[in-house]
C-alpha positions in Angstrom: 38.1 24.1 13.6 36.9 21.3 11.3 34.7 21.7 8.3 32.1 19.3 7.0 31.7 18.5 3.4 28.1 18.3 2.3 27.2 15.4 -0.2 26.3 16.4 -3.7 25.2 14.7 -6.8 28.3 15.7 -8.7 30.3 12.9 -10.3 33.4 12.1 -8.2 35.4 11.9 -11.5 34.4 15.4 -12.5 37.3 17.9 -12.5 37.5 21.2 -10.5 37.7 23.6 -13.4 35.3 26.3 -14.5 33.4 24.0 -16.8 32.9 21.5 -14.1 31.5 24.1 -11.7 29.1 25.4 -14.4 28.1 21.8 -15.3 27.3 21.1 -11.6 25.3 24.4 -11.4 23.2 23.6 -14.5 22.5 20.1 -13.3 21.4 21.4 -9.9 19.0 23.8 -11.6 17.7 21.1 -13.9 17.1 18.9 -10.9 14.5 21.3 -9.6 12.4 21.2 -12.8 9.4 19.0 -13.2 8.9 17.5 -16.7 6.9 14.3 -16.5 6.5 11.2 -14.3 4.4 8.2 -13.6 1.6 8.7 -11.0 -1.1 6.7 -9.4 -4.6 8.2 -9.1 -5.8 8.4 -5.4 -9.0 10.5 -5.9 -11.2 11.7 -8.8 -13.9 14.4 -8.8 -16.0 12.5 -11.4 -17.2 8.9 -11.5 -18.4 8.2 -15.1 -21.5 10.5 -15.1 -22.4 13.1 -17.6 -20.4 16.1 -16.5 -17.6 18.4 -17.5 -14.0 17.1 -17.4 -12.8 16.9 -13.8 -9.7 16.7 -11.7 -7.6 14.0 -9.9 -5.3 13.8 -7.0 -2.2 11.7 -7.8 0.7 10.1 -6.0 4.0 10.3 -7.9 5.5 6.8 -8.1 9.2 7.6 -8.6 10.5 8.7 -5.2 13.1 11.4 -4.5 16.6 10.4 -3.4 19.3 12.5 -1.8 23.0 12.4 -2.5 23.6 9.7 0.2 20.7 7.4 -1.0 17.9 8.4 1.3 14.5 7.7 -0.3 11.8 10.3 0.2 8.3 9.9 -1.4 6.7 12.9 -3.0 3.5 14.3 -1.5 0.2 13.9 -3.2 -0.4 16.2 -6.2 -3.8 17.8 -5.9 -6.3 19.0 -8.5 -4.7 17.9 -11.7 -6.9 18.3 -14.8 -7.2 15.0 -16.6 -7.4 14.3 -20.3 -10.8 13.4 -22.0 -11.1 12.7 -25.7 -13.6 15.5 -26.6 -14.3 17.8 -29.5 -17.1 20.4 -28.9 -20.1 18.7 -27.4 -18.8 15.2 -28.6 -16.9 13.1 -26.2 -15.9 9.7 -24.9 -16.6 9.8 -21.2 -14.0 7.6 -19.5 -13.1 9.1 -16.2 -10.0 7.9 -14.3 -10.5 5.7 -11.2 -8.5 5.5 -8.0 -5.6 3.0 -8.5 -5.1 3.9 -12.2 -1.5 4.5 -13.3 -0.8 7.3 -15.9 1.6 10.0 -16.8 1.6 13.5 -15.3 3.2 16.3 -17.3 4.2 19.6 -15.8 3.6 22.9 -17.5 6.4 25.5 -17.9 4.3 28.2 -16.1 1.7 28.5 -13.4 -1.7 27.2 -14.7 -3.8 28.1 -11.6 -5.7 31.0 -13.2 -6.5 29.2 -16.4 -7.7 26.2 -14.4 -10.0 28.5 -12.3 -11.4 30.5 -15.2 -11.0 28.2 -18.2 -9.9 31.3 -20.1 -6.7 32.9 -21.3 -4.8 34.5 -18.3 -1.4 35.5 -17.0 0.6 33.0 -14.9 -0.7 32.8 -11.4 2.8 33.1 -10.0 6.4 33.1 -11.0 6.9 29.3 -10.5 8.2 27.3 -13.5 8.1 23.6 -14.3 6.4 22.9 -10.9 4.6 19.7 -10.0 1.8 22.0 -8.8 1.0 22.6 -12.5 0.5 19.0 -13.5 -1.8 17.6 -16.2 -2.8 13.9 -16.1 -3.0 11.5 -19.1 -4.1 8.0 -18.1 -3.7 4.5 -19.3 -0.1 3.3 -18.5 0.9 0.0 -16.8 -2.7 -0.9 -16.0 -4.3 -4.3 -15.9 -6.7 -6.3 -18.1 -10.0 -4.6 -18.6 -13.4 -6.3 -18.2 -15.4 -3.6 -20.1 -13.9 -2.5 -23.4 -14.0 -1.6 -27.1 -11.6 -3.9 -28.9 -10.1 -3.3 -32.4 -8.2 -6.1 -34.1 -7.9 -7.8 -37.5 -11.2 -9.7 -36.9 -13.2 -6.5 -36.5 -14.6 -4.5 -33.6 -15.8 -6.0 -30.3 -17.9 -4.1 -27.7 -18.0 -5.9 -24.4 -19.8 -5.1 -21.1 -20.3 -7.3 -18.1 -23.6 -5.6 -17.3 -25.5 -3.6 -19.9 -25.1 -1.6 -23.1 -27.5 1.3 -23.6 -27.9 3.2 -26.9 -29.8 6.5 -26.7 -30.7 8.1 -30.0 -33.9 9.3 -31.8 -33.0 7.1 -34.7 -30.6 4.2 -35.4 -29.8 2.6 -38.7 -28.0 -0.7 -39.1 -26.7 -1.4 -42.5 -25.5 -5.0 -42.0 -26.7 -8.6 -41.6 -27.6 -8.8 -37.9 -27.5 -11.8 -35.5 -29.1 -11.6 -32.0 -27.9 -14.3 -29.7 -30.4 -13.8 -26.9 -33.9 -12.6 -26.1 -35.2 -9.7 -28.1 -37.9 -7.2 -27.0 -39.4 -4.4 -29.0 -41.6 -1.6 -27.9 -41.2 -2.2 -24.2 -40.0 1.2 -23.1 -41.5 4.7 -22.9 -40.6 5.3 -26.6 -42.0 1.9 -27.7 -44.1 1.7 -30.9 -44.9 -0.6 -33.8 -42.5 -2.8 -35.6 -42.5 -2.9 -39.4 -40.6 -5.4 -41.5 -40.4 -5.8 -45.3 -40.0 -9.6 -45.0 -40.1 -12.4 -45.8 -39.8 -13.5 -42.2 -38.9 -17.1 -41.4 -39.5 -18.4 -37.9 -38.3 -21.9 -36.9 -40.6 -22.3 -33.9 -43.9 -20.8 -33.0 -45.2 -17.2 -33.2 -47.7 -15.8 -30.7 -49.9 -12.7 -31.3 -52.3 -11.5 -28.7 -51.7 -14.7 -26.8 -52.7 -16.9 -29.8 -50.3 -19.4 -31.2 -49.7 -19.3 -34.9 -49.2 -23.1 -35.1 -51.9 -24.3 -32.7 -54.7 -21.8 -32.8 -58.3 -22.8 -33.9 -61.3 -20.7 -35.0 -64.7 -20.9 -33.4 -68.0 -20.2 -34.9 -67.3 -22.3 -38.0 -70.1 -24.7 -39.2 -68.3 -28.0 -38.9 -69.2 -31.2 -37.1 -67.1 -30.3 -34.0 -67.9 -26.5 -34.0 -64.2 -25.4 -34.4 -61.7 -25.7 -37.1 -58.7 -27.9 -36.8 -55.2 -26.6 -36.2 -53.5 -24.7 -39.1 -51.8 -26.8 -41.7 
């Protein structure tokens, strides 16, 4: 009767003593523990709206291998809480998007009850260091952004390919300000009067109520033509 030797991850050069057997046992146990790994986002519960922090589904990018070199992909990890920079009611809302690459870290105990209640709780089961208890932190190995806040030696740059909206009951700018583009005031629902200390210098014309500052004339003046000439 023949026997078949099963392949193991043990080093062929390892001895057969008690230390070697314990070493192999410890390594086998450590191999079942999840610590952290790179993942790709495949689904997200949020899409940039004003809402509580959400969850992602993620595909681990480092595959499993067995002792003879067979490669087996991991299954998708579901319902991982993702990180948001937030303190109280103050936050930067930057939700992950499908295709993003980030890091998943795995808790030492079952997080399911805390995830469900958002409160202190006992572990949901006896599992330890399981990929089922992952937490997602994004922003690794991703491409060049097209919308961003950039900090460098020259200052801070805020760039958007579409629009930037500032919502506040009051805004104060303590700086010299240059506007390279059209400027509208008082056009929205909260529009009102504009007050400036001056002096105000305008290179071209100014129009008020449809009347040009540089070309308007006054009627009803007792002159030979009936109207004044253009302003000097």
